[in-house]
C-alpha positions as CSV (number, residue, x, y, z in Angstrom):
1,M,5.6,0.4,-26.5
2,K,8.5,2.4,-24.9
3,I,7.5,2.8,-21.4
4,G,9.2,4.6,-18.5
5,L,8.5,4.4,-14.9
6,S,9.7,6.6,-12.2
7,T,10.6,4.9,-8.9
8,S,12.0,7.7,-6.8
9,V,8.8,8.0,-4.4
10,M,9.3,4.7,-3.2
11,Q,11.3,5.4,-0.1
12,G,13.7,2.4,-0.3
13,G,10.7,0.2,-0.5
14,R,9.6,0.9,3.0
15,S,6.2,2.3,2.2
16,G,2.9,1.2,0.5
17,V,4.0,3.1,-2.5
18,G,7.3,1.3,-2.4
19,Q,5.9,-2.0,-2.4
20,Y,3.5,-1.1,-5.1
21,V,6.3,-0.1,-7.3
22,L,8.2,-3.3,-6.6
23,S,5.5,-5.6,-7.2
24,L,4.1,-4.0,-10.2
25,V,7.5,-4.0,-11.8
26,R,7.8,-7.9,-10.9
27,A,4.5,-8.4,-12.5
28,L,5.3,-6.5,-15.6
29,L,8.5,-8.5,-16.5
30,P,6.8,-10.9,-18.8
31,A,5.6,-7.8,-20.8
32,A,9.2,-6.8,-21.2
33,V,9.5,-9.4,-23.8
34,A,7.3,-7.4,-26.1
35,H,7.9,-3.9,-24.8
36,D,10.7,-1.7,-24.0
37,F,10.8,-0.7,-20.2
38,T,13.0,1.9,-18.7
39,L,13.1,2.4,-15.0
40,F,14.4,5.8,-13.4
41,V,16.0,4.6,-10.1
42,L,17.8,6.6,-7.4
43,E,21.2,5.1,-7.0
44,A,20.8,3.7,-3.4
45,D,17.6,1.9,-4.7
46,L,19.3,0.2,-7.6
47,P,19.7,-3.2,-5.7
48,L,16.2,-3.3,-5.2
49,F,15.6,-3.8,-8.9
50,A,18.3,-6.4,-9.4
51,F,15.6,-8.8,-10.4
52,A,14.9,-6.5,-13.5
53,T,18.5,-6.4,-14.6
54,G,18.7,-7.6,-18.3
55,L,14.9,-7.3,-18.9
56,M,14.4,-3.7,-18.3
57,R,16.9,-0.7,-18.6
58,L,17.8,1.0,-15.5
59,V,18.6,4.5,-15.4
60,P,20.4,5.8,-12.3
61,V,19.2,8.9,-10.7
62,A,21.9,10.7,-8.5
63,E,21.1,10.5,-4.7
64,R,21.2,14.4,-4.6
65,H,17.7,14.3,-6.0
66,R,16.4,12.3,-3.3
67,P,15.2,15.0,-0.9
68,A,11.6,16.0,-1.7
69,V,12.1,19.5,-3.1
70,Q,15.1,18.4,-5.2
71,N,13.1,15.4,-6.5
72,I,10.1,17.6,-7.5
73,L,12.4,19.9,-9.4
74,W,14.2,16.6,-11.1
75,H,10.8,15.4,-12.3
76,Q,9.6,18.8,-13.7
77,V,13.1,19.6,-15.3
78,T,15.4,16.9,-15.8
79,L,13.0,13.9,-16.3
80,P,11.0,15.5,-19.3
81,R,14.6,15.8,-21.1
82,L,15.5,12.3,-20.3
83,V,12.1,10.9,-21.7
84,R,12.5,13.0,-24.9
85,Q,16.1,11.6,-25.3
86,A,14.7,8.0,-24.9
87,R,11.9,8.7,-27.3
88,L,9.6,7.1,-24.7
89,E,5.8,6.7,-25.8
90,V,4.4,6.4,-22.0
91,L,5.7,7.6,-18.7
92,H,4.2,6.2,-15.5
93,V,4.7,8.1,-12.3
94,P,3.2,5.9,-9.5
95,S,2.2,8.7,-7.1
96,Y,0.5,12.1,-7.2
97,R,3.5,13.7,-5.5
98,R,5.6,13.7,-8.5
99,M,3.3,14.0,-11.4
100,L,4.6,16.1,-14.4
101,W,3.6,19.4,-15.7
102,P,5.5,19.1,-19.0
103,R,4.1,16.5,-21.3
104,P,7.0,14.8,-23.2
105,C,5.1,11.8,-23.9
106,A,1.8,10.2,-22.8
107,L,1.6,10.5,-19.1
108,V,0.1,8.1,-16.5
109,A,-0.1,8.5,-12.9
110,T,-1.3,6.2,-10.0
111,I,-3.1,7.8,-7.2
112,H,-3.3,5.8,-4.1
113,D,-5.4,8.1,-1.9
114,L,-6.3,11.7,-1.3
115,A,-5.6,11.7,2.3
116,P,-4.9,15.4,2.5
117,F,-8.5,15.9,1.6
118,R,-9.8,13.1,4.0
119,L,-7.6,13.3,7.2
120,G,-6.4,16.5,8.7
121,G,-3.0,16.3,10.2
122,K,-1.7,13.6,8.3
123,Y,1.2,15.6,6.8
124,D,2.7,19.1,7.6
125,W,1.3,22.2,6.1
126,R,3.5,22.0,3.0
127,R,2.6,18.3,2.1
128,M,-1.0,19.2,2.6
129,L,-0.8,22.3,0.5
130,Y,0.9,20.2,-2.2
131,G,-1.5,17.5,-2.2
132,R,-4.7,20.0,-2.0
133,V,-3.5,22.5,-4.7
134,V,-0.6,21.5,-6.6
135,A,-1.5,17.9,-7.3
136,R,-4.9,18.7,-8.4
137,R,-3.6,20.9,-11.1
138,L,-0.8,18.3,-12.0
139,A,-3.7,15.5,-12.3
140,R,-5.4,17.5,-15.0
141,R,-2.2,17.2,-17.1
142,Q,-2.2,13.6,-17.1
143,D,-3.4,11.5,-20.0
144,E,-4.5,8.6,-17.7
145,I,-5.1,8.1,-13.9
146,V,-4.8,4.8,-12.2
147,A,-7.0,4.7,-9.1
148,V,-6.1,1.8,-6.7
149,S,-9.8,1.5,-5.5
150,P,-13.3,2.7,-6.4
151,Q,-13.0,4.9,-3.1
152,T,-10.1,6.7,-4.6
153,A,-11.8,7.0,-7.9
154,R,-14.8,8.6,-6.3
155,D,-12.3,11.0,-4.4
156,L,-10.8,12.0,-7.6
157,A,-14.2,12.9,-9.0
158,T,-15.1,14.8,-5.9
159,Y,-11.9,16.7,-5.1
160,F,-10.0,16.9,-8.2
161,K,-13.0,17.1,-10.6
162,L,-11.4,14.8,-13.0
163,P,-13.6,13.4,-16.1
164,P,-14.2,9.9,-15.5
165,E,-13.0,8.7,-18.8
166,R,-9.5,9.5,-17.7
167,V,-9.6,7.4,-14.4
168,T,-9.2,3.6,-14.4
169,V,-9.8,1.5,-11.2
170,V,-6.9,-0.8,-11.1
171,P,-6.9,-2.5,-7.5
172,N,-3.4,-3.7,-6.0
173,G,-2.6,-7.2,-6.1
174,L,-1.1,-10.0,-4.2
175,D,2.1,-12.0,-4.7
176,H,0.7,-15.6,-3.8
177,D,4.3,-17.0,-4.3
178,R,5.2,-14.9,-1.1
179,F,2.0,-14.8,0.8
180,H,0.5,-18.1,1.5
181,P,-0.4,-20.3,4.4
182,G,2.5,-22.0,6.2
183,S,3.5,-23.7,9.5
184,R,2.5,-21.4,12.5
185,V,4.8,-23.3,14.8
186,Q,7.9,-22.9,12.4
187,A,6.9,-19.1,11.9
188,R,6.8,-18.6,15.7
189,A,10.1,-20.3,16.3
190,G,12.0,-18.7,13.4
191,M,10.5,-15.2,13.8
192,A,8.6,-14.4,16.9
193,A,10.7,-16.4,19.5
194,P,14.0,-14.8,18.6
195,R,12.3,-11.3,19.1
196,G,11.2,-12.3,22.7
197,V,7.5,-12.8,21.4
198,T,6.6,-15.9,23.3
199,A,2.8,-15.8,23.8
200,P,0.0,-15.7,21.1
201,F,-0.2,-12.0,19.7
202,F,-2.0,-9.3,17.7
203,L,0.1,-8.0,14.9
204,Y,-0.1,-4.7,13.3
205,V,1.8,-4.0,10.2
206,A,2.1,-0.1,9.3
207,R,4.6,2.4,9.5
208,L,4.6,4.4,13.0
209,E,2.6,7.3,11.9
210,H,0.6,9.4,14.2
211,P,-2.4,10.1,14.1
212,A,-3.1,8.3,10.7
213,K,-2.3,4.7,11.6
214,N,-4.2,5.1,14.8
215,H,-1.5,3.2,17.0
216,V,-2.4,5.1,20.3
217,R,-5.9,4.2,20.3
218,L,-4.9,0.5,19.5
219,I,-2.6,0.6,22.5
220,D,-5.4,2.1,24.7
221,A,-7.6,-0.7,23.6
222,F,-4.8,-3.4,24.2
223,D,-4.4,-2.1,27.7
224,G,-8.0,-2.4,28.3
225,F,-7.9,-6.0,27.0
226,K,-5.1,-6.9,29.2
227,A,-6.7,-5.2,32.3
228,V,-10.1,-7.0,31.8
229,T,-8.8,-10.5,30.9
230,G,-5.4,-10.8,32.3
231,S,-4.4,-12.6,29.2
232,P,-0.8,-13.4,28.3
233,W,-1.6,-12.2,24.5
234,Q,1.1,-9.7,23.3
235,L,0.8,-7.0,20.7
236,V,3.5,-6.7,18.1
237,L,3.9,-3.3,15.9
238,A,5.9,-3.9,12.7
239,G,6.6,-0.8,10.8
240,S,9.4,2.0,10.5
241,D,9.2,5.4,12.1
242,W,7.2,8.0,10.3
243,H,5.6,11.4,11.1
244,G,4.4,11.4,14.6
245,A,6.3,8.2,15.7
246,E,7.4,9.9,18.8
247,A,3.9,9.9,20.0
248,V,3.6,6.0,19.4
249,H,6.8,5.6,21.3
250,A,5.5,7.7,24.2
251,R,2.3,5.8,24.4
252,V,4.1,2.4,24.6
253,G,6.4,3.7,27.3
254,A,3.4,4.9,29.3
255,S,1.6,1.6,29.0
256,P,1.5,-0.6,32.1
257,F,1.6,-3.5,29.8
258,A,4.7,-2.1,27.8
259,A,6.6,-5.3,28.3
260,D,3.9,-7.1,26.2
261,I,4.1,-4.7,23.2
262,H,7.0,-5.2,20.8
263,R,8.2,-2.7,18.3
264,L,10.1,-4.6,15.6
265,G,10.9,-1.6,13.2
266,F,10.8,-2.2,9.5
267,V,10.5,-5.9,8.7
268,P,12.2,-7.0,5.5
269,D,10.2,-8.3,2.6
270,A,11.7,-11.8,3.3
271,D,10.3,-12.0,6.8
272,L,6.9,-10.3,6.5
273,A,5.0,-13.5,5.6
274,D,6.2,-15.6,8.5
275,W,5.2,-12.7,10.9
276,Y,1.6,-13.1,9.3
277,R,1.8,-16.7,9.8
278,A,3.1,-16.5,13.3
279,A,0.4,-14.1,14.5
280,E,-3.0,-15.5,16.0
281,V,-4.8,-12.2,14.8
282,F,-3.9,-9.2,12.4
283,V,-5.3,-5.9,13.6
284,F,-5.6,-2.9,11.2
285,P,-7.1,0.2,12.8
286,S,-6.1,2.7,10.4
287,L,-8.1,6.0,10.2
288,F,-8.0,6.2,6.4
289,E,-6.7,4.0,3.5
290,G,-6.7,4.5,-0.2
291,F,-6.5,0.7,-0.5
292,G,-5.0,-1.1,2.5
293,L,-2.8,-4.0,1.4
294,P,-1.5,-5.5,4.8
295,P,-5.0,-7.0,5.7
296,L,-4.9,-8.9,2.4
297,E,-1.6,-10.1,2.8
298,A,-2.5,-11.5,6.4
299,M,-5.6,-13.1,4.9
300,A,-3.5,-14.8,2.3
301,C,-1.1,-16.2,5.0
302,G,-4.1,-17.7,6.9
303,C,-4.3,-15.0,9.7
304,P,-7.9,-13.7,10.8
305,V,-8.2,-10.1,10.5
306,L,-9.7,-7.4,12.4
307,S,-10.0,-4.3,10.3
308,S,-11.2,-0.8,10.1
309,R,-13.7,0.1,7.4
310,R,-12.3,3.6,6.8
311,G,-11.7,4.8,3.2
312,A,-11.3,2.1,1.0
313,L,-10.8,-0.7,3.5
314,A,-14.6,-1.6,3.4
315,E,-14.1,-2.4,-0.3
316,T,-10.7,-4.2,0.3
317,V,-11.6,-6.5,3.1
318,G,-15.1,-7.0,2.4
319,D,-16.9,-9.4,4.8
320,A,-13.7,-11.4,5.3
321,A,-12.5,-9.4,8.4
322,G,-14.0,-8.5,11.8
323,E,-14.8,-4.8,12.2
324,L,-12.7,-2.4,14.2
325,V,-14.2,1.3,14.7
326,P,-11.0,3.1,14.9
327,D,-12.2,6.1,17.0
328,E,-14.0,3.9,19.6
329,V,-11.4,2.4,22.0
330,E,-14.0,0.5,24.0
331,Q,-15.2,-1.1,20.8
332,M,-11.6,-2.3,19.6
333,Q,-11.0,-3.6,23.1
334,S,-14.3,-5.8,23.0
335,Q,-13.3,-7.0,19.5
336,L,-9.6,-7.8,20.8
337,I,-11.4,-9.7,23.8
338,R,-13.7,-11.5,21.4
339,A,-10.9,-12.6,19.0
340,A,-8.6,-13.9,21.7
341,G,-11.3,-15.9,23.4
342,D,-13.3,-17.3,20.5
343,P,-11.0,-19.9,18.5
344,P,-13.9,-21.0,16.3
345,W,-14.5,-17.3,15.3
346,R,-10.7,-17.2,14.2
347,E,-11.0,-20.3,12.4
348,Q,-14.1,-19.1,10.4
349,Q,-12.4,-15.7,9.7
350,R,-9.2,-17.7,8.5
351,T,-11.4,-19.6,6.0
352,R,-13.0,-16.4,4.8
353,G,-9.8,-14.5,4.4
354,L,-8.2,-17.3,2.4
355,S,-10.9,-17.3,0.0
356,H,-11.2,-13.4,-0.3
357,A,-7.5,-13.1,-0.9
358,R,-7.5,-15.3,-3.8
359,G,-9.4,-12.5,-5.9
360,Y,-6.4,-10.4,-5.9
361,D,-3.3,-10.8,-8.0
362,W,-0.4,-8.7,-9.2
363,H,-0.4,-10.3,-12.7
364,A,-4.0,-9.3,-13.3
365,T,-3.0,-5.8,-12.0
366,A,-0.1,-5.7,-14.4
367,A,-2.5,-6.7,-17.4
368,A,-4.7,-4.0,-16.5
369,T,-2.0,-1.5,-16.2
370,M,-0.6,-2.3,-19.5
371,A,-4.1,-1.6,-21.0
372,V,-4.0,1.8,-19.4
373,Y,-0.4,2.4,-20.9
374,A,-1.8,1.5,-24.4
375,R,-4.9,3.7,-24.0
376,A,-2.7,6.6,-22.9
377,A,-0.5,6.3,-25.9
378,G,-3.4,6.0,-28.3
379,R,-4.9,9.1,-26.6
380,R,-1.9,11.0,-27.2
381,A,-1.6,9.8,-30.8
382,G,-5.5,10.5,-31.5
383,A,-6.4,7.1,-31.8
384,P,-10.1,5.9,-31.0
385,A,-10.5,5.2,-27.3
386,T,-10.4,1.3,-26.5
387,P,-12.6,-0.5,-23.9
388,R,-11.4,0.2,-20.3
389,A,-9.6,-2.9,-19.1
390,G,-9.6,-1.7,-15.7
391,A,-13.3,-2.2,-15.5
392,R,-12.7,-6.0,-15.9
393,I,-10.3,-6.2,-13.1
394,K,-12.5,-4.1,-10.7
395,V,-15.5,-6.4,-11.4
396,A,-13.2,-9.4,-10.7
397,V,-11.8,-8.1,-7.4
398,S,-15.3,-6.6,-6.3
399,G,-16.9,-10.0,-6.7
400,A,-14.1,-11.5,-4.4
401,A,-15.1,-8.7,-1.9
402,N,-18.8,-8.9,-1.6
């Protein structure tokens, strides 16, 4: 097959969608021996795909097409022409924000979540309108939709009214070469200590987005934890500023324990696993997720996890994480107290998490995605439908989660 993949929604790799794109492309490299891949990449992002040079064709996209409106227009006007010129059989757009209306070849889109329907105030009114109205119509133009979780698939049926035969659940994977247990002592010395983090700490990896990622309530719970226990434990927030970040910064500044709250900004991929290894407990109090990869990455590195169950998180973390109720500050505070004061619980969660994380792998995700490409190409060519390989990977991952 001749397969194209648009990468311009990856925000320099500093978002969940960006990590999805990079991880999927890496896992698809073995398939490039038998198939022809073309990646459409914004010029400043080209170094991120250096690993694909020589195996996949990289088509530069001018930086003037990066802003949202210009990027949408490029997808609807220029990209279809490029697809036709390259005689691509399948085009994969890994986000609902850039799905095509023209149909120059078989179209595949990945939908990570339908947050505009599930979480008011996540975006400004323009993005909310696009997600609720425009994206719904564009989704019906796609030959195949990849949903990253059963929760997202259910939301697609409810809000987009998509026929189930067009939707395949293909969960995200884990790169076990990057995320695996290691020395906590070395990780603390190499990552935490140079940033002034010298005590045991809770770690939260998520862009600073308010209210969706729920940092403000987490800080409220951390303040209560410190006041009640007098513990030296600290809180580390890893993630770049996003919508509403000013509310998070203001809340940190107002905390009586601000000296024990560390904001790292964006953490490079090369450092992330060591931050998981250095942490005593990973916390994930998000109000809604279409999948939720950071808790799994933490588990794979041997870090005990406390997580929300909102959106797809109950499916993603299963029973391998302690529960945070994200809109109940007192409950989160009590969970922080328990986690810090109960080493046997932390060890039990570490063991559960390692076992659970083994059920996720990007190579399985890539194989299931290739099956979606084949089905989309066959659908466009009028071939008989093939069995849905996504069901296989869904069963495998669900088995690890239950």
